[in-house]
C-alpha positions in Angstrom: 0.0 0.0 0.0 1.3 3.4 -0.9 2.1 5.8 2.0 -0.4 8.6 2.3 0.6 12.1 3.5 -1.4 15.2 4.0 -0.1 16.8 0.8 -1.6 13.8 -1.2 -5.0 14.4 0.4 -5.0 18.2 0.2 -6.4 18.6 -3.3 -9.2 16.0 -2.9 -10.2 17.4 0.5 -10.4 21.0 -0.9 -12.4 19.8 -3.9 -14.8 17.8 -1.7 -15.3 20.7 0.8 -16.1 23.1 -2.1 -18.5 20.5 -3.6 -20.2 20.1 -0.2 -20.6 23.8 0.2 -22.4 24.1 -3.1 -24.6 21.1 -2.3 -25.5 22.6 1.1 -26.3 26.0 -0.4 -28.5 24.4 -3.0 -30.2 22.4 -0.3 -31.2 25.6 1.4 -32.5 27.2 -1.8 -34.5 24.3 -3.2 -36.6 21.8 -1.3 -38.2 19.3 -3.6 -37.7 17.3 -6.8 -40.3 16.3 -9.3 -40.6 13.4 -11.9 -43.1 14.1 -14.6 -44.2 11.6 -17.2 -45.9 13.6 -19.9 -46.9 10.5 -22.0 -47.0 6.7 -21.8 -46.7 6.5 -25.6 -43.4 5.0 -26.6 -41.6 3.9 -29.8 -39.4 1.4 -27.8 -40.3 -2.1 -26.9 -38.1 -2.6 -23.8 -37.9 -6.0 -22.2 -37.6 -4.5 -18.7 -40.5 -2.0 -19.1 -44.0 -2.6 -20.5 -45.1 1.0 -20.6 -45.3 0.7 -24.4 -48.1 -1.9 -24.0 -50.3 0.6 -22.1 -50.0 3.9 -24.1 -52.0 6.9 -23.1 -54.3 8.6 -25.6 -53.3 12.2 -26.4 -56.7 13.3 -25.1 -56.1 11.7 -21.7 -52.7 13.3 -21.1 -51.8 16.2 -18.9 -51.4 19.6 -20.6 -48.6 22.1 -19.9 -51.1 24.4 -18.3 -51.9 21.8 -15.7 -48.4 22.2 -14.4 -48.9 25.9 -13.6 -50.4 24.5 -10.3 -47.0 23.2 -9.2 -45.2 25.1 -6.4 -42.3 27.4 -7.2 -38.8 26.7 -5.8 -38.4 23.1 -7.0 -34.8 22.0 -7.0 -35.1 19.7 -10.0 -37.6 18.3 -12.5 -37.2 15.3 -14.8 -39.4 15.2 -17.8 -39.9 11.6 -18.8 -42.4 9.1 -20.4 -42.9 6.9 -22.3 -40.9 8.8 -24.8 -41.4 12.5 -24.0 -40.3 13.7 -27.5 -43.3 12.0 -29.0 -45.2 15.0 -27.6 -45.0 18.0 -30.0 -45.7 20.4 -27.2 -42.8 19.4 -25.1 -41.3 22.9 -25.2 -44.5 24.3 -23.7 -43.8 22.0 -20.7 -40.3 23.3 -20.6 -41.4 26.9 -20.6 -43.8 26.4 -17.7 -41.4 24.2 -15.7 -38.6 26.7 -16.1 -40.6 29.1 -13.8 -41.0 26.3 -11.2 -37.6 24.6 -11.0 -34.0 25.4 -10.8 -33.0 22.6 -13.2 -34.8 20.6 -15.9 -33.6 17.3 -17.5 -35.4 15.3 -20.2 -35.0 11.5 -20.3 -35.2 10.0 -23.8 -34.2 7.0 -25.8 -32.6 9.4 -28.3 -34.3 8.1 -31.4 -35.9 11.3 -32.6 -32.5 13.0 -33.2 -33.6 16.1 -35.2 -36.5 16.9 -32.8 -34.2 16.6 -29.8 -31.6 18.9 -31.5 -34.2 21.5 -32.3 -35.4 21.6 -28.7 -31.8 21.7 -27.4 -30.9 24.6 -29.6 -33.8 26.7 -28.2 -33.2 25.5 -24.7 -29.5 25.3 -23.9 -30.1 25.2 -20.2 -32.1 22.0 -20.3 -30.3 18.7 -19.7 -30.7 15.7 -22.1 -30.2 12.1 -20.9 -30.2 9.3 -23.4 -30.9 5.7 -22.3 -28.4 3.1 -23.7 -28.6 -0.4 -22.4 -25.2 -1.5 -23.9 -23.6 -1.3 -27.3 -25.4 -2.0 -30.5 -26.5 -5.6 -30.3 -27.3 -5.6 -26.6 -29.1 -2.2 -26.6 -31.3 -3.0 -29.6 -32.2 -6.4 -28.2 -33.2 -5.0 -24.8 -34.9 -1.8 -26.1 -36.6 -3.5 -29.1 -35.6 -0.8 -31.6 -33.6 -1.8 -34.6 -30.8 0.8 -34.9 -31.7 2.3 -31.6 -28.1 2.4 -30.3 -26.9 4.1 -33.5 -29.7 6.7 -33.3 -29.1 7.3 -29.6 -25.3 7.7 -30.1 -25.9 10.0 -33.1 -28.1 12.2 -30.9 -25.4 12.4 -28.2 -22.7 13.2 -30.8 -24.8 15.9 -32.4 -25.7 17.4 -29.1 -22.0 17.6 -28.3 -21.2 19.2 -31.6 -24.0 21.7 -30.9 -22.1 22.7 -27.8 -24.9 21.7 -25.5 -23.5 21.5 -22.0 -25.8 19.2 -20.0 -25.6 15.9 -21.8 -25.4 12.4 -20.6 -26.5 8.8 -21.0 -27.0 5.8 -18.8 -27.7 2.1 -18.5 -30.3 0.0 -16.7 -28.5 -3.1 -15.5 -30.0 -6.5 -15.9 -28.8 -10.1 -16.4 -28.1 -9.3 -20.1 -25.8 -6.3 -20.1 -23.3 -6.1 -17.2 -20.4 -6.7 -19.6 -21.2 -3.4 -21.3 -21.2 -1.3 -18.2 -17.5 -0.4 -18.0 -17.0 0.1 -21.8 -20.1 2.4 -21.8 -18.6 4.4 -18.8 -15.3 4.7 -20.7 -17.3 6.0 -23.7 -18.9 8.6 -21.5 -15.6 9.7 -20.1 -14.1 10.0 -23.6 -17.0 12.1 -24.7 -16.9 14.1 -21.4 -20.6 13.3 -20.7 -22.5 12.4 -17.6 -23.1 8.7 -16.9 -25.9 7.3 -14.9 -26.7 3.8 -13.7 -29.8 2.0 -12.6 -31.0 -1.6 -12.2 -34.2 -3.3 -13.2 -37.2 -2.6 -10.9 -40.7 -3.8 -10.7 -43.5 -1.2 -10.2 -46.9 -0.1 -11.5 -45.0 2.5 -13.6 -43.1 -0.1 -15.6 -46.1 -2.5 -15.6 -43.7 -5.2 -14.5 -43.6 -7.6 -11.6 -41.3 -10.2 -13.1 -38.0 -8.4 -13.5 -35.4 -10.5 -11.7 -31.6 -10.5 -11.5 -30.2 -14.0 -11.5 -26.7 -13.0 -12.4 -26.1 -11.0 -9.3 -22.5 -11.9 -9.0 -21.7 -10.7 -12.5 -23.7 -7.4 -12.0 -22.0 -6.7 -8.6 -18.5 -7.3 -10.1 -19.2 -4.8 -12.9 -20.5 -2.2 -10.4 -17.5 -2.7 -8.1 -15.2 -1.9 -11.1 -17.3 1.2 -11.8 -17.0 2.3 -8.2 -13.3 2.0 -8.3 -13.1 4.0 -11.6 -15.3 6.7 -10.1 -13.2 6.9 -6.9 -10.0 7.4 -9.0 -11.5 10.4 -10.8 -10.5 13.9 -9.9 -14.2 15.0 -9.9 -15.9 15.1 -6.5 -19.3 14.5 -8.2 -17.9 11.1 -9.4 -16.9 10.2 -5.8 -20.6 10.7 -4.7 -21.7 8.7 -7.7 -19.5 5.9 -6.3 -21.6 6.0 -3.2 -24.8 5.8 -5.4 -23.4 2.7 -7.1 -22.4 1.3 -3.7 -26.1 1.5 -2.8 -27.0 0.0 -6.2 -24.9 -3.0 -5.4 -26.7 -3.2 -2.1 -30.1 -3.1 -3.9 -29.0 -5.8 -6.4 -28.1 -8.1 -3.5 -31.6 -7.6 -2.0 -30.6 -5.7 1.1 -32.6 -3.0 2.9 -31.7 0.4 1.3 -28.8 2.4 2.8 -30.8 5.6 3.2 -34.4 6.2 4.3 -36.9 7.0 1.6 -38.6 10.4 1.7 -40.7 10.0 -1.4 -43.9 12.0 -1.0 -42.1 14.5 1.1 -39.2 15.8 -0.9 -40.1 14.0 -4.2 -43.3 13.5 -6.3 -44.1 11.7 -9.5 -46.9 12.9 -11.8 -48.2 10.4 -14.4 -49.6 11.4 -17.8 -53.2 11.2 -16.4 -52.3 13.9 -13.9 -52.2 11.7 -10.8 -49.6 12.8 -8.2 -47.8 9.8 -6.6 -45.0 9.8 -4.0 -42.7 8.2 -6.6 -42.9 6.0 -9.7 -42.7 2.9 -7.5 -45.9 3.4 -5.5 -49.3 3.4 -7.2 -51.1 5.4 -4.4 -52.2 8.9 -5.5 -52.3 12.1 -3.5 -54.8 13.5 -6.0 -55.1 14.6 -9.6 -53.5 17.9 -10.7 -56.2 18.4 -13.3 -58.8 18.5 -10.6 -57.2 20.0 -7.5 -54.8 22.7 -6.6 -51.4 21.8 -5.1 -52.2 22.6 -1.5 -55.2 20.3 -1.6 -53.0 17.5 -3.1 -50.0 17.9 -1.0 -51.3 19.0 2.4 -54.2 16.9 3.5 -55.0 14.0 5.8 -55.0 11.7 2.8 -51.4 12.8 1.9 -50.3 12.1 5.5 -51.7 8.6 5.2 -49.7 8.0 2.0 -46.5 9.3 3.6 -47.1 6.7 6.4 -47.3 4.1 3.6 -44.0 5.3 2.3 -42.4 5.0 5.7 -43.4 1.4 5.8 -42.7 0.6 2.1 -40.9 -2.8 1.8 -39.6 -2.3 -1.8 -36.1 -0.9 -0.9 -35.9 0.7 -4.4 -32.6 2.5 -5.3 -33.3 4.8 -8.2 -31.5 8.0 -8.8 -34.8 10.1 -8.8 -35.5 9.1 -5.2 -31.9 8.6 -3.9 -30.3 11.8 -5.1 -32.3 14.1 -2.8 -31.7 11.7 0.1 -27.9 11.8 -0.5 -28.2 15.6 -0.2 -30.3 15.3 3.0 -27.7 12.9 4.5 -24.6 14.7 3.1 -22.5 14.3 6.2 -22.6 10.5 6.6 -22.4 10.0 2.9 -19.4 12.4 2.8 -17.6 10.3 5.4 -18.1 7.2 3.3 -16.8 9.0 0.3 -13.8 10.4 2.1 -12.9 7.0 3.6 -13.1 5.3 0.2 -11.2 8.1 -1.6 -8.4 7.7 0.9 -8.3 4.0 0.2 -8.3 4.6 -3.5 -5.4 7.0 -3.2 -3.5 4.4 -1.2 -4.0 1.9 -4.1 -6.6 -0.3 -2.3 -9.5 -1.5 -4.3 -13.1 -1.0 -3.2 -15.1 -4.2 -2.5 -18.7 -4.1 -1.4 -19.5 -4.5 2.3 -22.5 -3.0 4.2 
């Protein structure tokens, strides 16, 4: 093991303290995150998600004006689907949500390249995240779109050429794609893009109750390699992503989640019909945003009952939408984990999962 002195730790410590300062300030300014599915229509045929089998009708879907009822001061909003770029009025959603949230990110399969580029040109402050489940053969098999990887990658390349700043892609791990995790991460690093990870879940949102992971050992080994790569990085944000992936390993192994869940308190999910849920894992609804104002939806005896259900939820989900705000709420213990693992990384010792 390499000897560690204070000079070796000085730069990582300064970088992490600055990062924590920014996170803390943002925590004071913004208090809640939102996930908003604006359609269940989708051009993909994903194996791990059956949304495409249950598309919404355009006449049933929420309108941009419905979201004027949202409170101001949201920290972050993710526009998702289905495939959100199927909706031709997606920019109307962006324009209204910009008055409500500090940051907006759109999740997409990246297939509608020109439409995405047109929106990005007019909205340079909006993040774009493209889902890629592996390289060409693996991605197209899992997503059920012939040429889907090529189209998604083309979208990323063209966004990059456009000079769009907030770009990234990510993978949902299953038994069929752990071998592609590290090469995809290296691709993201070479393109200087954000890289997100998830693992298959079951919920009403995905219309799935049969997603299983039988190759846990293979998935865990791939995630451990990723954690080590992230810890070697010079970016403090990557060190905290290492913690997220540590928690993802914990989820893959079927353990109770590492942080408590506050869905329904600091997070909400709105489905295309307008129902407001605690998250996209719990089917219970606070109320419908088409029918009620936000105070009626969010502050009622019924909403308190749903939050009690969240406190007793047995699912142990570990999805970035519900975990990211909890990392910020528990920044001190998470930071201690990050610092300890960064020190080990500097010393040359490899991370291996342990609770």
